[in-house]
C-alpha positions as CSV (number, residue, x, y, z in Angstrom):
1,M,-69.0,-19.8,-141.3
2,S,-65.9,-21.5,-142.8
3,Q,-62.5,-21.3,-141.1
4,K,-61.2,-19.5,-144.1
5,N,-63.3,-16.5,-143.4
6,T,-62.9,-16.3,-139.7
7,T,-59.2,-15.9,-139.5
8,C,-58.8,-12.8,-141.7
9,H,-61.3,-10.4,-140.1
10,S,-58.6,-8.7,-138.1
11,Y,-56.7,-7.7,-141.2
12,T,-57.6,-4.5,-143.0
13,Q,-60.1,-5.2,-145.8
14,E,-60.8,-3.3,-149.0
15,S,-64.2,-2.2,-147.6
16,N,-62.6,-0.5,-144.6
17,F,-59.2,0.4,-146.2
18,S,-59.8,4.1,-146.8
19,Q,-61.2,4.7,-143.4
20,R,-58.5,2.7,-141.6
21,I,-55.5,4.1,-143.5
22,E,-56.6,7.6,-142.5
23,N,-57.2,6.7,-138.9
24,E,-55.8,3.6,-137.0
25,I,-53.1,2.9,-139.5
26,K,-52.0,6.5,-139.7
27,A,-52.0,6.7,-135.9
28,L,-49.8,3.7,-135.5
29,W,-47.5,4.9,-138.3
30,E,-47.0,8.2,-136.5
31,Q,-45.8,6.3,-133.5
32,R,-42.9,4.8,-135.4
33,Q,-39.3,5.4,-134.5
34,E,-37.1,6.1,-137.5
35,G,-33.6,7.1,-138.4
36,F,-30.6,6.7,-140.7
37,L,-27.7,4.2,-140.4
38,Q,-24.5,5.0,-142.2
39,S,-23.4,2.2,-144.5
40,F,-19.9,0.9,-145.0
41,D,-19.4,3.4,-147.9
42,R,-21.0,6.3,-146.1
43,K,-24.5,6.1,-147.6
44,R,-27.4,7.0,-145.4
45,L,-29.8,4.0,-145.0
46,Y,-33.4,4.8,-143.8
47,W,-34.9,2.5,-141.2
48,C,-38.0,2.4,-139.0
49,K,-39.5,0.3,-136.3
50,I,-42.9,0.1,-134.6
51,T,-42.7,-1.6,-131.2
52,S,-44.7,-2.3,-128.0
53,K,-43.4,-3.4,-124.6
54,E,-46.1,-6.2,-124.7
55,H,-44.6,-7.9,-127.7
56,N,-42.0,-10.7,-127.5
57,K,-41.6,-11.5,-131.2
58,A,-40.4,-9.4,-134.2
59,I,-40.7,-9.4,-138.0
60,V,-38.1,-7.7,-140.2
61,V,-39.9,-6.7,-143.5
62,V,-37.5,-6.5,-146.5
63,N,-39.2,-4.7,-149.4
64,G,-38.8,-4.9,-153.1
65,R,-37.3,-2.7,-155.9
66,I,-38.8,0.8,-156.1
67,E,-40.5,0.3,-152.7
68,S,-40.1,2.1,-149.3
69,C,-41.2,1.4,-145.7
70,W,-43.8,4.1,-146.3
71,K,-45.6,1.9,-148.7
72,Y,-46.0,-0.8,-146.1
73,Q,-48.0,1.0,-143.5
74,E,-51.1,-1.2,-143.8
75,L,-49.0,-4.4,-143.6
76,F,-47.1,-3.2,-140.6
77,Y,-50.4,-2.3,-138.9
78,D,-51.9,-5.7,-139.6
79,L,-48.8,-7.6,-138.4
80,F,-48.5,-5.4,-135.3
81,Q,-52.1,-6.2,-134.4
82,Q,-51.1,-9.9,-134.4
83,G,-48.5,-9.2,-131.7
84,Y,-45.4,-8.6,-133.7
85,D,-42.9,-5.7,-133.4
86,I,-42.0,-4.5,-136.9
87,Y,-38.6,-3.5,-138.3
88,S,-38.0,-2.3,-141.8
89,F,-35.6,-0.3,-144.0
90,D,-35.2,1.2,-147.5
91,H,-32.5,-0.4,-149.7
92,R,-29.6,1.8,-150.9
93,G,-30.6,3.8,-154.0
94,Q,-34.3,3.9,-153.3
95,G,-37.0,5.1,-150.9
96,L,-35.6,7.5,-148.3
97,S,-32.1,6.0,-148.4
98,D,-29.4,7.8,-150.3
99,R,-29.6,7.6,-154.1
100,L,-26.3,6.4,-155.7
101,I,-26.0,8.1,-159.0
102,D,-26.9,11.5,-160.6
103,N,-30.2,10.3,-162.1
104,K,-32.1,9.8,-158.8
105,Q,-34.9,8.0,-160.8
106,M,-32.7,5.1,-162.1
107,G,-32.6,1.9,-160.2
108,Y,-28.9,1.3,-159.6
109,V,-26.5,-0.7,-157.4
110,D,-22.7,-1.1,-157.8
111,E,-22.6,-4.7,-156.5
112,F,-25.6,-6.8,-155.3
113,Q,-23.4,-7.8,-152.4
114,N,-23.8,-4.2,-151.0
115,Y,-27.5,-5.0,-150.3
116,L,-26.5,-7.9,-148.2
117,T,-23.9,-5.9,-146.3
118,D,-26.5,-3.2,-145.6
119,M,-29.1,-5.8,-144.4
120,N,-26.5,-7.3,-142.0
121,D,-25.6,-3.9,-140.6
122,L,-29.2,-3.0,-140.2
123,V,-30.2,-6.3,-138.5
124,E,-27.3,-5.8,-136.1
125,H,-28.4,-2.2,-135.5
126,F,-32.0,-3.4,-134.7
127,S,-30.5,-5.5,-132.0
128,L,-33.2,-8.2,-131.9
129,S,-31.6,-10.5,-129.3
130,H,-34.2,-9.7,-126.5
131,Y,-37.1,-11.2,-128.6
132,Q,-38.2,-14.8,-128.1
133,Q,-38.8,-15.2,-131.8
134,R,-37.5,-13.3,-134.9
135,F,-38.7,-13.7,-138.5
136,V,-38.1,-12.2,-141.9
137,L,-40.8,-11.4,-144.4
138,A,-39.3,-10.4,-147.8
139,H,-40.9,-9.3,-151.0
140,S,-39.6,-9.6,-154.6
141,M,-36.1,-8.1,-154.9
142,G,-36.1,-8.2,-151.0
143,G,-36.5,-11.9,-151.4
144,A,-33.2,-12.2,-153.4
145,V,-31.5,-9.9,-150.9
146,T,-32.8,-12.0,-147.9
147,A,-31.9,-15.3,-149.5
148,R,-28.4,-14.2,-150.2
149,Y,-28.1,-12.7,-146.7
150,L,-29.2,-15.9,-145.1
151,Q,-26.8,-17.9,-147.3
152,T,-23.8,-15.7,-146.5
153,H,-24.5,-14.9,-142.8
154,P,-24.9,-18.2,-141.0
155,Q,-24.9,-16.5,-137.6
156,H,-28.1,-14.5,-138.5
157,P,-30.7,-14.3,-135.7
158,F,-33.9,-15.5,-137.5
159,D,-36.1,-18.5,-136.7
160,A,-38.0,-18.6,-140.1
161,V,-38.4,-16.8,-143.4
162,A,-41.4,-16.1,-145.6
163,F,-40.9,-14.9,-149.2
164,S,-43.6,-13.1,-151.1
165,A,-43.1,-13.4,-154.9
166,P,-39.3,-13.6,-154.4
167,M,-37.0,-12.5,-157.3
168,F,-35.2,-15.8,-157.7
169,G,-35.3,-15.1,-161.5
170,I,-36.4,-12.1,-163.5
171,N,-39.1,-12.5,-166.1
172,V,-37.0,-11.8,-169.3
173,P,-38.2,-12.7,-172.8
174,W,-37.3,-16.3,-173.5
175,Q,-35.2,-15.3,-176.6
176,I,-32.9,-13.2,-174.3
177,R,-32.8,-15.6,-171.4
178,P,-29.7,-17.6,-172.4
179,I,-27.6,-14.4,-173.0
180,A,-29.2,-12.0,-170.5
181,I,-26.2,-11.9,-168.1
182,T,-23.7,-11.5,-170.9
183,L,-25.8,-8.9,-172.6
184,T,-26.4,-6.7,-169.6
185,Q,-22.7,-7.0,-168.6
186,V,-21.7,-5.8,-172.1
187,L,-24.2,-3.0,-172.1
188,T,-23.0,-1.9,-168.6
189,A,-19.3,-2.1,-169.7
190,T,-19.7,-0.1,-172.9
191,A,-21.8,2.8,-171.5
192,S,-19.9,5.8,-170.2
193,K,-22.4,6.4,-167.5
194,P,-25.3,4.3,-166.0
195,T,-28.1,3.7,-168.5
196,Y,-31.6,2.3,-168.3
197,A,-32.0,-1.3,-169.2
198,P,-33.7,-1.5,-172.7
199,G,-37.4,-0.5,-172.5
200,Y,-37.2,1.3,-169.1
201,T,-37.5,5.0,-168.2
202,D,-38.0,7.4,-165.2
203,Y,-40.9,6.8,-162.8
204,Y,-44.2,6.5,-164.5
205,P,-47.4,5.6,-162.7
206,K,-49.2,3.1,-164.9
207,P,-53.0,3.4,-164.9
208,F,-54.6,0.9,-162.7
209,E,-56.2,-0.9,-165.7
210,D,-52.7,-1.6,-167.2
211,N,-50.7,-2.3,-164.0
212,P,-48.9,-5.7,-163.7
213,L,-48.7,-5.5,-159.8
214,T,-52.1,-5.9,-158.3
215,Q,-55.8,-6.3,-159.0
216,C,-56.8,-4.3,-155.8
217,E,-57.8,-0.8,-157.0
218,V,-58.0,0.9,-153.6
219,R,-54.5,-0.2,-152.5
220,Y,-53.0,0.6,-155.8
221,R,-54.4,4.1,-156.0
222,W,-53.3,4.8,-152.4
223,F,-49.7,3.7,-153.1
224,R,-49.5,5.8,-156.3
225,E,-51.0,8.8,-154.5
226,L,-48.5,8.4,-151.7
227,Y,-45.7,8.7,-154.3
228,E,-47.2,11.9,-155.6
229,Q,-47.4,13.3,-152.1
230,K,-43.8,12.2,-151.3
231,P,-42.1,12.5,-154.7
232,E,-38.7,11.7,-153.1
233,L,-39.9,8.0,-153.0
234,K,-40.2,7.8,-156.7
235,L,-37.9,5.4,-158.6
236,G,-38.1,4.5,-162.3
237,G,-36.8,1.5,-164.2
238,P,-33.6,-0.4,-163.5
239,S,-30.2,0.3,-165.0
240,T,-28.3,-2.3,-167.1
241,R,-25.9,-2.7,-164.1
242,W,-28.7,-3.4,-161.7
243,V,-30.2,-6.1,-164.0
244,W,-26.7,-7.7,-164.6
245,Q,-26.0,-7.7,-160.8
246,S,-29.4,-9.0,-160.0
247,L,-29.4,-11.8,-162.6
248,M,-26.1,-13.1,-161.1
249,A,-27.5,-12.9,-157.6
250,T,-30.7,-14.8,-158.5
251,K,-28.6,-17.6,-159.9
252,Q,-26.7,-17.8,-156.6
253,C,-30.0,-17.9,-154.7
254,I,-30.8,-21.2,-156.4
255,Q,-27.3,-22.6,-156.5
256,L,-26.8,-22.2,-152.7
257,T,-30.1,-23.3,-151.3
258,R,-28.4,-25.7,-148.9
259,Q,-27.2,-22.7,-146.9
260,I,-30.7,-21.8,-145.9
261,T,-31.5,-24.0,-142.9
262,I,-34.5,-22.2,-141.3
263,P,-38.2,-23.0,-142.1
264,T,-39.0,-21.4,-145.4
265,L,-42.2,-20.4,-147.1
266,V,-42.5,-19.2,-150.7
267,L,-45.7,-17.4,-151.7
268,Q,-46.2,-17.4,-155.5
269,G,-48.6,-15.3,-157.4
270,G,-50.3,-17.4,-160.1
271,K,-50.6,-14.4,-162.4
272,D,-47.1,-12.9,-161.6
273,T,-45.4,-11.5,-164.7
274,I,-42.6,-9.6,-162.9
275,V,-40.5,-12.4,-161.5
276,S,-40.0,-15.9,-162.7
277,N,-42.3,-18.5,-161.1
278,A,-40.3,-21.3,-162.7
279,A,-37.2,-20.0,-160.8
280,Q,-39.2,-20.1,-157.5
281,I,-40.2,-23.7,-158.2
282,K,-36.6,-24.6,-158.9
283,F,-35.5,-22.9,-155.7
284,I,-38.0,-24.7,-153.5
285,A,-37.3,-28.1,-155.2
286,R,-33.6,-27.7,-154.5
287,L,-34.1,-26.4,-151.0
288,A,-36.5,-29.3,-150.0
289,K,-33.6,-31.7,-150.5
290,T,-31.7,-30.3,-147.5
291,N,-34.4,-28.4,-145.7
292,P,-37.5,-30.4,-144.8
293,S,-39.3,-27.3,-143.4
294,S,-39.8,-25.6,-146.8
295,E,-42.9,-25.2,-148.9
296,L,-44.3,-23.3,-151.8
297,L,-47.8,-22.0,-151.8
298,M,-49.2,-20.7,-155.1
299,I,-52.0,-18.1,-154.6
300,L,-53.8,-19.0,-157.8
301,D,-54.9,-15.7,-159.4
302,A,-52.7,-13.2,-157.5
303,K,-50.5,-10.8,-159.4
304,H,-46.9,-9.9,-158.2
305,E,-47.8,-7.8,-155.2
306,I,-49.5,-10.5,-153.1
307,L,-49.4,-8.3,-150.0
308,F,-51.2,-5.5,-151.8
309,E,-53.7,-7.7,-153.6
310,K,-57.4,-8.0,-153.3
311,D,-58.6,-9.4,-149.9
312,E,-59.2,-12.9,-151.2
313,F,-55.5,-13.3,-152.1
314,R,-54.0,-11.1,-149.4
315,N,-55.9,-12.7,-146.5
316,Q,-54.8,-16.1,-147.7
317,A,-51.1,-14.9,-147.9
318,L,-51.2,-13.4,-144.4
319,D,-52.8,-16.5,-142.9
320,A,-50.1,-18.6,-144.5
321,V,-47.3,-16.4,-143.3
322,L,-48.5,-16.2,-139.7
323,K,-49.2,-20.0,-139.6
324,H,-45.7,-20.6,-141.0
325,F,-44.1,-18.4,-138.3
326,S,-46.1,-20.0,-135.5
327,N,-45.4,-23.5,-136.8
328,A,-41.7,-22.7,-136.8
329,V,-41.9,-21.8,-133.1
330,K,-43.8,-25.0,-132.3
331,A,-41.2,-27.1,-134.2
332,A,-38.4,-25.4,-132.3
333,D,-40.0,-26.1,-128.9
């Protein structure tokens, strides 16, 4: 049996997903500790953690737009089984954290900077100093938040970072690309109240056949069902302000790569249509000039949600992340 197949058996597989999500994963999820932290502007930020006295290393999972910790139960379980304590949170304006505007379905943020402030406050709240090793695993928008957090908080406690399909650029039509920042800024400034970016609406669960996120039907259906059972998690499209703020932040992610000094892995979905793969390549090419411990791994046929993909892609991604974290520790010794 090849090495490739032997490493992944301890992860949840599509064949046992339904059984495991109802049993072992659910049992571990029910043991989580959770709460709310009050942000600098008095918003309630939801957080959770799953810990064991036996563990001496931790991963902070930073999720993407429209996501919630609740969506990551399988991932938390699989990482916990590998000996990691898990910490996570919901960004302001989504998940179980306070929504910011009257339309609770619209993705909104005043300033992208607020996400970084929140992350810093939550990381301090988690109080990770007793661990021997501390890592970040960040997906999509969480990748941009994490990159900007690492760039602006040099005293952060982390030993390495892994990005899953990070939002270092948004996949906007090429005709709009040169004017996207100006356009979304003008649309934001001229609207009397927050409005959806062109083409977006309230939450709408795309049929599996048309979804741009994953090719794994069992994981996709579970996540959509979860949002039906817990409708307070639902979030629709982004506002023009969110897009404007995010476009400016993604630009800074690439401009300020030299501020990221810890070992860095970027996982890229070969079939990703949500974020810009070209921007990820640009990011890693710049980062490699100042950070020798940085690499990009393209998972050939994976869509955007690499950690919710079919086993053949997800196993590969998890293997790469765990190897990256253990290599970072060896390098530090």
